[in-house]
PyMOL Python script that loads the backbone (N, CA, C, O; Angstrom):
from pymol import cmd

cmd.read_pdbstr("""\
ATOM      1  N   MET A   1     -10.319 -12.620  -9.590  1.00  0.00           N
ATOM      2  CA  MET A   1     -10.624 -11.470  -8.803  1.00  0.00           C
ATOM      3  C   MET A   1      -9.532 -10.896  -7.948  1.00  0.00           C
ATOM      4  O   MET A   1      -9.415  -9.682  -7.781  1.00  0.00           O
ATOM      5  N   VAL A   2      -8.739 -11.782  -7.415  1.00  0.00           N
ATOM      6  CA  VAL A   2      -7.574 -11.326  -6.618  1.00  0.00           C
ATOM      7  C   VAL A   2      -6.529 -10.684  -7.519  1.00  0.00           C
ATOM      8  O   VAL A   2      -5.889  -9.704  -7.137  1.00  0.00           O
ATOM      9  N   GLY A   3      -6.344 -11.284  -8.812  1.00  0.00           N
ATOM     10  CA  GLY A   3      -5.404 -10.606  -9.731  1.00  0.00           C
ATOM     11  C   GLY A   3      -5.761  -9.181 -10.095  1.00  0.00           C
ATOM     12  O   GLY A   3      -4.894  -8.322 -10.255  1.00  0.00           O
ATOM     13  N   ALA A   4      -7.086  -8.943 -10.226  1.00  0.00           N
ATOM     14  CA  ALA A   4      -7.391  -7.532 -10.554  1.00  0.00           C
ATOM     15  C   ALA A   4      -7.245  -6.676  -9.378  1.00  0.00           C
ATOM     16  O   ALA A   4      -6.934  -5.498  -9.559  1.00  0.00           O
ATOM     17  N   ILE A   5      -7.433  -7.128  -8.179  1.00  0.00           N
ATOM     18  CA  ILE A   5      -7.335  -6.249  -7.077  1.00  0.00           C
ATOM     19  C   ILE A   5      -5.692  -5.967  -6.856  1.00  0.00           C
ATOM     20  O   ILE A   5      -5.256  -4.860  -6.539  1.00  0.00           O
ATOM     21  N   ALA A   6      -4.970  -6.990  -7.047  1.00  0.00           N
ATOM     22  CA  ALA A   6      -3.491  -6.854  -6.883  1.00  0.00           C
ATOM     23  C   ALA A   6      -2.940  -5.927  -8.034  1.00  0.00           C
ATOM     24  O   ALA A   6      -2.010  -5.163  -7.775  1.00  0.00           O
ATOM     25  N   PHE A   7      -3.467  -5.969  -9.250  1.00  0.00           N
ATOM     26  CA  PHE A   7      -3.076  -5.148 -10.260  1.00  0.00           C
ATOM     27  C   PHE A   7      -3.359  -3.671  -9.989  1.00  0.00           C
ATOM     28  O   PHE A   7      -2.552  -2.778 -10.246  1.00  0.00           O
ATOM     29  N   ALA A   8      -4.585  -3.479  -9.442  1.00  0.00           N
ATOM     30  CA  ALA A   8      -5.179  -2.021  -9.138  1.00  0.00           C
ATOM     31  C   ALA A   8      -4.216  -1.468  -8.052  1.00  0.00           C
ATOM     32  O   ALA A   8      -3.731  -0.343  -8.170  1.00  0.00           O
ATOM     33  N   TYR A   9      -3.954  -2.253  -7.017  1.00  0.00           N
ATOM     34  CA  TYR A   9      -3.086  -1.911  -5.848  1.00  0.00           C
ATOM     35  C   TYR A   9      -1.661  -1.559  -6.350  1.00  0.00           C
ATOM     36  O   TYR A   9      -1.079  -0.564  -5.919  1.00  0.00           O
ATOM     37  N   GLY A  10      -1.139  -2.340  -7.214  1.00  0.00           N
ATOM     38  CA  GLY A  10       0.134  -2.036  -7.694  1.00  0.00           C
ATOM     39  C   GLY A  10       0.176  -0.761  -8.511  1.00  0.00           C
ATOM     40  O   GLY A  10       1.126   0.018  -8.428  1.00  0.00           O
ATOM     41  N   MET A  11      -0.911  -0.551  -9.334  1.00  0.00           N
ATOM     42  CA  MET A  11      -0.924   0.779 -10.086  1.00  0.00           C
ATOM     43  C   MET A  11      -1.065   1.979  -9.204  1.00  0.00           C
ATOM     44  O   MET A  11      -0.400   2.984  -9.458  1.00  0.00           O
ATOM     45  N   VAL A  12      -1.882   1.947  -8.189  1.00  0.00           N
ATOM     46  CA  VAL A  12      -2.045   3.076  -7.261  1.00  0.00           C
ATOM     47  C   VAL A  12      -0.782   3.196  -6.505  1.00  0.00           C
ATOM     48  O   VAL A  12      -0.361   4.332  -6.283  1.00  0.00           O
ATOM     49  N   THR A  13      -0.128   2.175  -6.084  1.00  0.00           N
ATOM     50  CA  THR A  13       1.150   2.309  -5.391  1.00  0.00           C
ATOM     51  C   THR A  13       2.287   3.013  -6.297  1.00  0.00           C
ATOM     52  O   THR A  13       3.041   3.910  -5.921  1.00  0.00           O
ATOM     53  N   SER A  14       2.249   2.473  -7.442  1.00  0.00           N
ATOM     54  CA  SER A  14       3.266   3.061  -8.395  1.00  0.00           C
ATOM     55  C   SER A  14       3.081   4.575  -8.664  1.00  0.00           C
ATOM     56  O   SER A  14       4.012   5.377  -8.733  1.00  0.00           O
ATOM     57  N   PHE A  15       1.847   4.850  -8.801  1.00  0.00           N
ATOM     58  CA  PHE A  15       1.459   6.334  -9.064  1.00  0.00           C
ATOM     59  C   PHE A  15       1.829   7.191  -7.743  1.00  0.00           C
ATOM     60  O   PHE A  15       2.315   8.320  -7.807  1.00  0.00           O
ATOM     61  N   VAL A  16       1.559   6.558  -6.623  1.00  0.00           N
ATOM     62  CA  VAL A  16       1.894   7.410  -5.465  1.00  0.00           C
ATOM     63  C   VAL A  16       3.363   7.642  -5.325  1.00  0.00           C
ATOM     64  O   VAL A  16       3.853   8.748  -5.097  1.00  0.00           O
ATOM     65  N   LEU A  17       4.100   6.432  -5.488  1.00  0.00           N
ATOM     66  CA  LEU A  17       5.606   6.633  -5.272  1.00  0.00           C
ATOM     67  C   LEU A  17       6.261   7.492  -6.265  1.00  0.00           C
ATOM     68  O   LEU A  17       7.126   8.308  -5.946  1.00  0.00           O
ATOM     69  N   SER A  18       5.836   7.306  -7.511  1.00  0.00           N
ATOM     70  CA  SER A  18       6.497   8.069  -8.654  1.00  0.00           C
ATOM     71  C   SER A  18       5.983   9.620  -8.435  1.00  0.00           C
ATOM     72  O   SER A  18       6.804  10.527  -8.567  1.00  0.00           O
ATOM     73  N   GLY A  19       4.794   9.872  -8.142  1.00  0.00           N
ATOM     74  CA  GLY A  19       4.383  11.217  -7.850  1.00  0.00           C
ATOM     75  C   GLY A  19       5.120  11.790  -6.731  1.00  0.00           C
ATOM     76  O   GLY A  19       5.612  12.909  -6.878  1.00  0.00           O
ATOM     77  N   ALA A  20       5.265  11.140  -5.590  1.00  0.00           N
ATOM     78  CA  ALA A  20       6.077  11.622  -4.428  1.00  0.00           C
ATOM     79  C   ALA A  20       7.519  11.919  -4.773  1.00  0.00           C
ATOM     80  O   ALA A  20       8.083  12.933  -4.360  1.00  0.00           O
ATOM     81  N   ALA A  21       8.107  11.010  -5.542  1.00  0.00           N
ATOM     82  CA  ALA A  21       9.573  11.083  -5.908  1.00  0.00           C
ATOM     83  C   ALA A  21       9.624  12.351  -6.861  1.00  0.00           C
ATOM     84  O   ALA A  21      10.564  13.133  -6.711  1.00  0.00           O
ATOM     85  N   HIS A  22       8.714  12.587  -7.785  1.00  0.00           N
ATOM     86  CA  HIS A  22       8.697  13.748  -8.641  1.00  0.00           C
ATOM     87  C   HIS A  22       8.625  15.104  -7.862  1.00  0.00           C
ATOM     88  O   HIS A  22       9.353  16.061  -8.129  1.00  0.00           O
ATOM     89  N   ASN A  23       7.750  15.098  -6.948  1.00  0.00           N
ATOM     90  CA  ASN A  23       7.506  16.274  -6.144  1.00  0.00           C
ATOM     91  C   ASN A  23       8.671  16.593  -5.307  1.00  0.00           C
ATOM     92  O   ASN A  23       8.962  17.754  -5.021  1.00  0.00           O
ATOM     93  N   ARG A  24       9.388  15.495  -4.884  1.00  0.00           N
ATOM     94  CA  ARG A  24      10.624  15.794  -4.101  1.00  0.00           C
ATOM     95  C   ARG A  24      11.751  16.330  -4.877  1.00  0.00           C
ATOM     96  O   ARG A  24      12.516  17.169  -4.401  1.00  0.00           O
ATOM     97  N   ARG A  25      11.866  15.854  -6.076  1.00  0.00           N
ATOM     98  CA  ARG A  25      12.950  16.365  -6.970  1.00  0.00           C
ATOM     99  C   ARG A  25      12.608  17.854  -7.259  1.00  0.00           C
ATOM    100  O   ARG A  25      13.536  18.662  -7.278  1.00  0.00           O
ATOM    101  N   MET A  26      11.301  18.277  -7.490  1.00  0.00           N
ATOM    102  CA  MET A  26      11.028  19.610  -7.763  1.00  0.00           C
ATOM    103  C   MET A  26      10.811  20.465  -6.557  1.00  0.00           C
ATOM    104  O   MET A  26      10.412  21.625  -6.665  1.00  0.00           O
ATOM    105  N   GLN A  27      11.099  19.841  -5.291  1.00  0.00           N
ATOM    106  CA  GLN A  27      10.929  20.515  -4.038  1.00  0.00           C
ATOM    107  C   GLN A  27       9.660  21.188  -3.918  1.00  0.00           C
ATOM    108  O   GLN A  27       9.598  22.369  -3.578  1.00  0.00           O
ATOM    109  N   ARG A  28       8.535  20.412  -4.212  1.00  0.00           N
ATOM    110  CA  ARG A  28       7.094  20.901  -4.003  1.00  0.00           C
ATOM    111  C   ARG A  28       6.429  19.993  -3.042  1.00  0.00           C
ATOM    112  O   ARG A  28       6.764  18.814  -2.925  1.00  0.00           O
ATOM    113  N   PRO A  29       5.437  20.574  -2.319  1.00  0.00           N
ATOM    114  CA  PRO A  29       4.679  19.573  -1.396  1.00  0.00           C
ATOM    115  C   PRO A  29       3.766  18.752  -2.209  1.00  0.00           C
ATOM    116  O   PRO A  29       3.310  19.130  -3.288  1.00  0.00           O
ATOM    117  N   ASN A  30       3.512  17.613  -1.656  1.00  0.00           N
ATOM    118  CA  ASN A  30       2.497  16.679  -2.356  1.00  0.00           C
ATOM    119  C   ASN A  30       1.094  17.216  -2.190  1.00  0.00           C
ATOM    120  O   ASN A  30       0.726  17.776  -1.157  1.00  0.00           O
ATOM    121  N   PRO A  31       0.308  17.019  -3.272  1.00  0.00           N
ATOM    122  CA  PRO A  31      -1.120  17.426  -3.315  1.00  0.00           C
ATOM    123  C   PRO A  31      -1.858  16.491  -2.260  1.00  0.00           C
ATOM    124  O   PRO A  31      -1.442  15.387  -1.909  1.00  0.00           O
ATOM    125  N   PRO A  32      -2.949  17.073  -1.838  1.00  0.00           N
ATOM    126  CA  PRO A  32      -3.600  16.259  -0.704  1.00  0.00           C
ATOM    127  C   PRO A  32      -4.196  14.905  -1.259  1.00  0.00           C
ATOM    128  O   PRO A  32      -4.344  13.968  -0.474  1.00  0.00           O
ATOM    129  N   LEU A  33      -4.525  14.780  -2.526  1.00  0.00           N
ATOM    130  CA  LEU A  33      -5.040  13.478  -3.113  1.00  0.00           C
ATOM    131  C   LEU A  33      -3.939  12.513  -2.981  1.00  0.00           C
ATOM    132  O   LEU A  33      -4.101  11.432  -2.415  1.00  0.00           O
ATOM    133  N   LEU A  34      -2.725  12.918  -3.536  1.00  0.00           N
ATOM    134  CA  LEU A  34      -1.559  11.970  -3.451  1.00  0.00           C
ATOM    135  C   LEU A  34      -1.279  11.580  -1.971  1.00  0.00           C
ATOM    136  O   LEU A  34      -1.053  10.401  -1.698  1.00  0.00           O
ATOM    137  N   GLN A  35      -1.286  12.417  -1.133  1.00  0.00           N
ATOM    138  CA  GLN A  35      -1.013  12.070   0.268  1.00  0.00           C
ATOM    139  C   GLN A  35      -2.078  11.082   0.853  1.00  0.00           C
ATOM    140  O   GLN A  35      -1.740  10.124   1.549  1.00  0.00           O
ATOM    141  N   HIS A  36      -3.368  11.356   0.542  1.00  0.00           N
ATOM    142  CA  HIS A  36      -4.412  10.475   1.053  1.00  0.00           C
ATOM    143  C   HIS A  36      -4.337   9.038   0.490  1.00  0.00           C
ATOM    144  O   HIS A  36      -4.591   8.035   1.157  1.00  0.00           O
ATOM    145  N   LEU A  37      -3.932   9.042  -0.909  1.00  0.00           N
ATOM    146  CA  LEU A  37      -3.754   7.780  -1.546  1.00  0.00           C
ATOM    147  C   LEU A  37      -2.517   6.918  -0.923  1.00  0.00           C
ATOM    148  O   LEU A  37      -2.550   5.697  -0.771  1.00  0.00           O
ATOM    149  N   GLY A  38      -1.572   7.650  -0.635  1.00  0.00           N
ATOM    150  CA  GLY A  38      -0.440   7.153   0.217  1.00  0.00           C
ATOM    151  C   GLY A  38      -0.798   6.522   1.465  1.00  0.00           C
ATOM    152  O   GLY A  38      -0.324   5.427   1.768  1.00  0.00           O
ATOM    153  N   TYR A  39      -1.628   7.163   2.226  1.00  0.00           N
ATOM    154  CA  TYR A  39      -2.127   6.672   3.545  1.00  0.00           C
ATOM    155  C   TYR A  39      -2.977   5.432   3.298  1.00  0.00           C
ATOM    156  O   TYR A  39      -2.950   4.485   4.084  1.00  0.00           O
ATOM    157  N   VAL A  40      -3.707   5.442   2.239  1.00  0.00           N
ATOM    158  CA  VAL A  40      -4.626   4.252   1.912  1.00  0.00           C
ATOM    159  C   VAL A  40      -3.708   3.049   1.578  1.00  0.00           C
ATOM    160  O   VAL A  40      -3.925   1.939   2.063  1.00  0.00           O
ATOM    161  N   CYS A  41      -2.705   3.293   0.761  1.00  0.00           N
ATOM    162  CA  CYS A  41      -1.775   2.177   0.438  1.00  0.00           C
ATOM    163  C   CYS A  41      -0.977   1.715   1.706  1.00  0.00           C
ATOM    164  O   CYS A  41      -0.700   0.523   1.838  1.00  0.00           O
ATOM    165  N   LEU A  42      -0.595   2.669   2.663  1.00  0.00           N
ATOM    166  CA  LEU A  42       0.092   2.274   3.843  1.00  0.00           C
ATOM    167  C   LEU A  42      -0.801   1.417   4.715  1.00  0.00           C
ATOM    168  O   LEU A  42      -0.386   0.397   5.264  1.00  0.00           O
ATOM    169  N   GLY A  43      -2.079   1.879   4.830  1.00  0.00           N
ATOM    170  CA  GLY A  43      -3.083   1.180   5.739  1.00  0.00           C
ATOM    171  C   GLY A  43      -3.358  -0.154   5.204  1.00  0.00           C
ATOM    172  O   GLY A  43      -3.399  -1.144   5.935  1.00  0.00           O
ATOM    173  N   SER A  44      -3.557  -0.198   3.876  1.00  0.00           N
ATOM    174  CA  SER A  44      -3.935  -1.587   3.335  1.00  0.00           C
ATOM    175  C   SER A  44      -2.847  -2.574   3.343  1.00  0.00           C
ATOM    176  O   SER A  44      -3.104  -3.773   3.450  1.00  0.00           O
ATOM    177  N   SER A  45      -1.597  -2.116   3.231  1.00  0.00           N
ATOM    178  CA  SER A  45      -0.426  -2.975   3.323  1.00  0.00           C
ATOM    179  C   SER A  45      -0.328  -3.420   4.784  1.00  0.00           C
ATOM    180  O   SER A  45      -0.120  -4.591   5.100  1.00  0.00           O
ATOM    181  N   ALA A  46      -0.490  -2.413   5.662  1.00  0.00           N
ATOM    182  CA  ALA A  46      -0.316  -3.012   7.145  1.00  0.00           C
ATOM    183  C   ALA A  46      -1.384  -3.894   7.506  1.00  0.00           C
ATOM    184  O   ALA A  46      -1.103  -4.848   8.231  1.00  0.00           O
ATOM    185  N   ALA A  47      -2.621  -3.725   7.099  1.00  0.00           N
ATOM    186  CA  ALA A  47      -3.703  -4.571   7.409  1.00  0.00           C
ATOM    187  C   ALA A  47      -3.544  -5.976   6.831  1.00  0.00           C
ATOM    188  O   ALA A  47      -3.795  -6.991   7.480  1.00  0.00           O
ATOM    189  N   PHE A  48      -3.113  -5.968   5.575  1.00  0.00           N
ATOM    190  CA  PHE A  48      -2.883  -7.238   4.924  1.00  0.00           C
ATOM    191  C   PHE A  48      -1.714  -8.094   5.605  1.00  0.00           C
ATOM    192  O   PHE A  48      -1.741  -9.317   5.743  1.00  0.00           O
ATOM    193  N   SER A  49      -0.748  -7.293   5.980  1.00  0.00           N
ATOM    194  CA  SER A  49       0.494  -7.974   6.647  1.00  0.00           C
ATOM    195  C   SER A  49      -0.011  -8.467   8.041  1.00  0.00           C
ATOM    196  O   SER A  49       0.398  -9.555   8.447  1.00  0.00           O
ATOM    197  N   ALA A  50      -0.869  -7.737   8.789  1.00  0.00           N
ATOM    198  CA  ALA A  50      -1.222  -8.243  10.061  1.00  0.00           C
ATOM    199  C   ALA A  50      -2.175  -9.472   9.908  1.00  0.00           C
ATOM    200  O   ALA A  50      -2.128 -10.394  10.723  1.00  0.00           O
ATOM    201  N   LEU A  51      -3.048  -9.471   8.842  1.00  0.00           N
ATOM    202  CA  LEU A  51      -3.867 -10.627   8.629  1.00  0.00           C
ATOM    203  C   LEU A  51      -2.978 -11.883   8.194  1.00  0.00           C
ATOM    204  O   LEU A  51      -3.263 -12.996   8.636  1.00  0.00           O
ATOM    205  N   LEU A  52      -1.935 -11.705   7.355  1.00  0.00           N
ATOM    206  CA  LEU A  52      -1.118 -12.797   7.090  1.00  0.00           C
ATOM    207  C   LEU A  52      -0.350 -13.234   8.176  1.00  0.00           C
ATOM    208  O   LEU A  52      -0.051 -14.426   8.250  1.00  0.00           O
ATOM    209  N   PHE A  53       0.029 -12.389   9.077  1.00  0.00           N
ATOM    210  CA  PHE A  53       0.836 -12.740  10.286  1.00  0.00           C
ATOM    211  C   PHE A  53      -0.025 -13.483  11.272  1.00  0.00           C
ATOM    212  O   PHE A  53       0.475 -14.376  11.956  1.00  0.00           O
ATOM    213  N   ALA A  54      -1.351 -13.143  11.383  1.00  0.00           N
ATOM    214  CA  ALA A  54      -2.203 -13.904  12.247  1.00  0.00           C
ATOM    215  C   ALA A  54      -2.536 -15.288  11.679  1.00  0.00           C
ATOM    216  O   ALA A  54      -2.613 -16.282  12.400  1.00  0.00           O
ATOM    217  N   TYR A  55      -2.728 -15.309  10.362  1.00  0.00           N
ATOM    218  CA  TYR A  55      -2.959 -16.608   9.691  1.00  0.00           C
ATOM    219  C   TYR A  55      -1.757 -17.506   9.805  1.00  0.00           C
ATOM    220  O   TYR A  55      -1.967 -18.710   9.949  1.00  0.00           O
ATOM    221  N   ALA A  56      -0.610 -17.089   9.761  1.00  0.00           N
ATOM    222  CA  ALA A  56       0.652 -17.940   9.948  1.00  0.00           C
ATOM    223  C   ALA A  56       0.758 -18.250  11.416  1.00  0.00           C
ATOM    224  O   ALA A  56       1.153 -19.382  11.697  1.00  0.00           O
ATOM    225  N   GLY A  57       0.471 -17.435  12.386  1.00  0.00           N
ATOM    226  CA  GLY A  57       0.398 -17.818  13.815  1.00  0.00           C
ATOM    227  C   GLY A  57      -0.641 -18.774  14.170  1.00  0.00           C
ATOM    228  O   GLY A  57      -0.402 -19.679  14.969  1.00  0.00           O
ATOM    229  N   TYR A  58      -1.759 -18.628  13.634  1.00  0.00           N
ATOM    230  CA  TYR A  58      -2.843 -19.621  13.846  1.00  0.00           C
ATOM    231  C   TYR A  58      -2.447 -21.007  13.246  1.00  0.00           C
ATOM    232  O   TYR A  58      -2.707 -22.049  13.848  1.00  0.00           O
ATOM    233  N   GLY A  59      -1.855 -20.988  12.128  1.00  0.00           N
ATOM    234  CA  GLY A  59      -1.298 -22.220  11.505  1.00  0.00           C
ATOM    235  C   GLY A  59      -0.290 -23.023  12.407  1.00  0.00           C
ATOM    236  O   GLY A  59      -0.332 -24.248  12.526  1.00  0.00           O
ATOM    237  N   LEU A  60       0.572 -22.246  12.998  1.00  0.00           N
ATOM    238  CA  LEU A  60       1.549 -22.755  13.835  1.00  0.00           C
ATOM    239  C   LEU A  60       1.034 -23.289  15.141  1.00  0.00           C
ATOM    240  O   LEU A  60       1.559 -24.265  15.678  1.00  0.00           O
ATOM    241  N   LEU A  61      -0.026 -22.630  15.669  1.00  0.00           N
ATOM    242  CA  LEU A  61      -0.624 -23.033  16.937  1.00  0.00           C
ATOM    243  C   LEU A  61      -1.651 -24.160  16.823  1.00  0.00           C
ATOM    244  O   LEU A  61      -1.935 -24.831  17.815  1.00  0.00           O
ATOM    245  N   ALA A  62      -2.202 -24.376  15.651  1.00  0.00           N
ATOM    246  CA  ALA A  62      -3.246 -25.249  15.462  1.00  0.00           C
ATOM    247  C   ALA A  62      -2.602 -26.672  15.280  1.00  0.00           C
ATOM    248  O   ALA A  62      -3.274 -27.679  15.502  1.00  0.00           O
ATOM    249  N   ASP A  63      -1.360 -26.739  14.896  1.00  0.00           N
ATOM    250  CA  ASP A  63      -0.745 -28.153  14.767  1.00  0.00           C
ATOM    251  C   ASP A  63      -0.337 -28.707  16.047  1.00  0.00           C
ATOM    252  O   ASP A  63       0.170 -29.827  16.101  1.00  0.00           O
TER     253      ASP A  63
END
""", "prot")
cmd.dss("prot")
cmd.show_as("cartoon", "prot")
cmd.util.cbc("prot")
cmd.orient("prot")
């Protein structure tokens, strides 16, 4: 299950980054859907990072 979620996250992130790079080369603004997907990727990355940081901190303090 985790593998499928990681694969979907990677595909969405790849789509967002390649779309944003293409729009920058063409000097066009990003469509709203692309911008919202970018914010979702940013938020999920930040949340997962905070969870892993808290888990590591708890592991250090529990010993």
